[in-house]
N, C-alpha and C positions, 0 to 999 in steps of 0.2 A: 115253875117251869117257865122257860122264855116265851111261850106263847100268850101268857098273861099280859105282855106289854101292849097288846093290840088296843086294849080299851083304856090305857093309862090316861089318855088326854080327855076322855069323855067328862071328867070333873075338874079338869085343869084349865082355868080361864087366864090366859096370858095377855096382859095389857101392854101397851107401848110404854107407859110410865114405869111399870115394874121391871121391864127389861132394859130400857135404855137409861134410866135414872134422869136427873135433872140437868146435866150438862151434855153438850154435843161435842164429840170429838171427831176428828178426821178418821176415814176408814184406815188410811195408812198408818196412823198412830195406833190405832187399836190392833192392828195386825202385829206391829212391832212390839207392843206391850205384851200381846199374848205370847209372842215368840220367846220373850225374855222370861216371862213368868213360868213357863213349862220347859224351856230348854229344847226347843224343837223347831224345824223349819218344814214340816210335813203338813201337807193338805190332803185330806182324805176325800176322794171322789166318791159319789154315790151314784152308781150307773146300775140300777136294777135290771137283772137278766134272770128270769125264772129258771131257764134252762141250766144255769150254773149254780143254783142254790142246793142246800142239802136235800136229800130225797123225800124227807117227810114234808117239807114244805112245797115241793113240786107236787106231791100227792094231794095235799090240801087245796092246792090252786086247781087241779084238775077234776076233783070230785066233790067239793063241798059247795053249797050255795053260797056264793060270795067269797069262794076260797081264794081267788086271785088277790083281792083286796087284802085279806088276812095275811096271805103269805108274804106279799110285797112289804106291807106295813111292819109285819113282825120282824122280817129279815133286816130292814134297814134301821129299825128302832134298836135291835140289838148290836148291829154294827156301830151305831153312834155311841151306845152305852160302853161298847168294848174298846173303842178308840178315843173317847173324849179327852182322856188325860194326856194324849199324845198329839192331837190334832190342833194346828193353829187355827184351822178353819175347815168347814165341810163344803164340798162343791158338787152339789146336785147337778147332773146333766139333763136338761129337760128332754132331750131326744129319747132317752131310755125310759122316761115316764110317758111321753107322747105315744110310744109304740104301743102302749095299752089303752090309749085313747081316753075316754071319759073316767075310766077306772083309775088309769094311770095319773091323770090330773088331780083327781080326788086324793090319791095317795100322797102325791107331791105336796098338796096343801096341808095334810096332816103332818107330813115330815118337816115342812118349814115351820109349823106350829110347834112341834116337838123340839126342834133346834132353838127356837126362841125361849121355850120352856127351860131348856138346858143351858140358855145363855152362851150359845156357841155363835162364832162368825160364820155367816153363809155368803158363799160366792156362787151365784147362779150361773152355770155354764149354759147359756142359751144362745150365744153367738148371734144376737140380734143385730140389725142394721138396716137402715132406710133413710129417706129424706126427712127433713125437719120435723114436720107435724106427726109423721107416723113414728119417728124415733121418740117423740115426746110422748106419744100414746104407750109405747113399750116401756118407757121410763115410769110413767104412771102406774102401769100394771105391775111392775116387778121391783120398784124401788121406792115409790111414794109411800109415805106414813099413813096416808088416809085413803080408804076406797071411796071412789066417786059416789057410791050410793049408801053403803052400810057402815060408815065410820072407818075404823082400823082396818088395815089392808092385809089379809090373810096370806097374800103371796109376797109380801116384802121380803126382800133379801138386802144384804149389806153391800154387795156389789155384783156386777154383772159383766159377762164377757160380750163384746160387740165386734162386728165386721167393720173395717175402716173404709170400705170402698167408695162410700159416698162422701168422704171427706169430713170436715169438722162439723158440717151440718148434721151429720148423722152420729156424732160423738157428744157434743156438748148438751144436748137435750137429756141425755143420760145423767151427766154430772149435775145438771140442774134440776133434776127429778126430786132430789131431796139434799139438803145441806149435810155435807160429810158422807155422800153416797160414793163408792168406789166403782171404777170402771177399768176393765182390762181389755186393751185393743189388741186384735191378732196382729202379730208382727213377724215372728219367724216360726213357722209350724213345722210339725214333724212328718207330715204326709209326703210320700214319695214325689208327687208331681208339684210339690210347693214352689221349687226353683223356677218353674215356667213363668210365673208372674213375679216372685219375690226377688229373683235375681235379674230382672230386666234393669238395664242401666239407662239413665238419663243423659242429656247432652254432655254433662260433666263427668260421666262415668261412674256415677253413684248408683248403687243398686237401690231397688225400690224399697226393700225392707229398712235400709239405712235411712232413706228419706222420710219413711213413716215414723222411724223412731225420733228423727229430728223434729217433724211436725208435732208429734205427741208431746215433745219437751216444751215447745212453745205454748201449746194450749194448756198443758198441765201447770204452768207457772202460776195460773189463776185459781188452781183448786187443790188443797182447800182454800177458802178465802183467808185473809191475813188475820181476822178475828178469832180463827179457830186454833185450837191446840194441835200442833203438828210438829213433827221433826224435820229432817231434810227431804223427806220423801213426799211426793205428790200423791193425790187420789186417783190420778190417771196412770194406770200402770200397763204393762205389755206382757202378752203371752209369748214366750221365748222358749222353743223346745229344747230340752237338754239333750236331745239326740243330734243337734246341729254341732258344727265345729266350734271349738273353744275360741277360734279366732273370730268367727261370726259374733259370739256372745260378747267378747271383749270390746269389739266395734260398737255394738248396741249400748253397752254400758258407758262406753266413753261419750257417744253422742247424747245420750240421755242418763245422766247420773241420778236424777230425781225419780225414776220410775220404779215401782216395785215389779219384779218379774215373777209372773206365774209360769212355772217351768214343768210341763208334763213330760212324761217319757222316762223318768227314773226306774219305774218298777218293770212292768211286763215288756216295754219297748227297748229296755236295755240302754238307757241314756246314761251319760257320764257324769259321775259326781264331780269330776275336776271341772266340767263345763258349768255345772250349777254353782259351784263355789266361786268361779269366775264371775258369774252373774251377780253374786251376793254383794259385790263391792268391798270397800275397805273395812266397813263395819260388820260385814257378813250377814246383815239383815234385810238386804234388798232383793233376795231371791228365795222363792219357796217351792219345794218339790210337790207336784200334784200326783199322787199315786192312787190308782183306782182298782184295776184288776188284780195287781199283786197282793193288795191287802183284802179286797172283797171277795175274791175267789182264788185264794192262794193255792199254788201247786202242791200237791201231796207227794211227799218224798218216799213214804213208807206205807206198808199195809195198815200199821197202827194209825197213821194220820189219816188214811182213808176211813177207818172206822170212827175216828174222832169226828171227822166232818159230817158224817151221816148219823151222828148221835146228837143229843140236846146240849152236848159240850162244845159244839162248833165255835161259839163266840170266843172260846179261849184261844182257839186257833187264830181267828182274826186278830185278836188282841196281840198276840205273840208276833204274828207277821208285821203288824204296825209298829210295834216296839223295835223290832229289827231294823226297820227302814229308818227310824229315829236314831238309833244308835249309830248306824252305818254312816249317816250323813254328819252327826255330831262328831264322830271320830275323824272324818275326813276333814271337817272345819278345823279342829283341834290340829291335826296334822300340818294342814295348810299355815295356820297361824305359827306353828313352831318353825316351819320352813322360812316364813317372812321374817321372823325375829333373827333366824340365822343369816339370812341374806344382809340384814342390816348390821348384826353384831360381828359377823366374820367376813365382811366385804374385803377382799384383799388379805384374808387372814390365814393364809398358808403359812406354815411355820409355827403357829400357836399350839399350845398344848390343850388336850381335851381328855375328858374321861368317857371311857366306854367299858361296859361290864366290870365296873368298880376299878379299873386300872387306868393309868395315864398313857396316852398316845400322842404322837406328833400328827397334827393335821397337815396332810400333804397337799390335798386339793379338795374343792368342793365340784360336784358334777351333778348337773340336772338333766338327766338323760331322757329321751323321749322313747316311749314304748307304747305297744298297742294292748288294749284290753282283750282279754280272751273272748272269743265269739264275737267280737266287734271290730269296727275298723277305726274306732276313736283312739286318738292319742293322749296319753296322760304323762305328766312329768313325774319321774321318779327321782327324788334327790338322794344322793349318796354323798358320804364323806370317805375318802380315801385316807387311811390311818397307818401309821407305822409304830410298832412297840420295839424298842431296844431292850434287850437284856444281855446277860453275860455270854450267851452262846450263839444267838441267832437273831435275824430280823423277821418280824412277823407283820404281814400286811393284811388288813381286813377291809371289807367294804359295807359297813352297816348302814342302814337307812338314816338320814340325817336327825330323825326325831329320836333315835337311840343314843345319840351322841350329846354330851354336855360339856360346856366350857369351863375351864379351870381358870381361877382368878390369877394364879401365879405360876411361873414357868417351873417345870418339874426337872429336876437334874437326871440325866439318863445314867 
């Protein structure tokens, strides 16, 4: 039964040596390697809210001695087990643990230990930020290898989110808390009042969020150090909401090509996959979708799903929702790569012959139409190929999506 996971760590001693191995790699490189290994760009958020959990766990929390600890820990461990094959990283949000005060912090420590035991990448969503010496203390608390008193640090995460309002003095201490640590700076957020500050213009007409991305690019050039193994990406990333316009994301990516983007909003907030893909850069490994509520507390569409949720089989439901997010994003990336190949291969290619549904057609024109997502104001690009097939009797015109059309190497006679 899934409740048995509560005591799984009582006999599991996790050491830094057994988890990290002998070599140090940059946070960014670890993320990319993991994404390539499992074919995913999804980060699973861990935001415990007892009121949204299955009924039996709510009952345990309210009736048993120590029940809240049991319920929270049980739920989160089962979520981790259900989604670990699809998650590039896990993102515990400290606020959702802090709301349960000392119990919540104790559970957070156990969950961080469990994630290390599972060899998972951990991004602590703490949104810390302060002047230099205070930022350094935060860094020691959440990123350092060693505890100041007891040896290894039970709160250690691989990366952390930070507020940039104090400038580089409040960012660099986190990067220097441990070699290879990751930091995500809030840049373009999804909340309704974000534009009040983020779209303030300087004397040159540049928005604050663009200036922030530019400053982060400068700082990030030194992290990771040159002696560490890393790709083209920096350990200083940016939080960029997928609910913002694709134009905003493209601007940020242009200004800061080395930042990994942590992109919340894909799930419950209805963010655009097109926006996330634009943030991923040319290699598609620059952006990661952070999904919390849509995976942790998935909407039930039928009475049968309601009954599954309130049974001991609810982890299957969570696993299914996570897999759906992964497939949806993977399909969107593949479609975009197909479109880009067509852009290059058929640039000015009207008049060429292609194949659609097993038959040859004449490519009349390529059209990249703008349309709106249902229930959303976000625009996406829908690529279409206008085709004409000639036969003995009539002309047939079709408008299939570009990904359904394949080039023919040689011209086909009508």
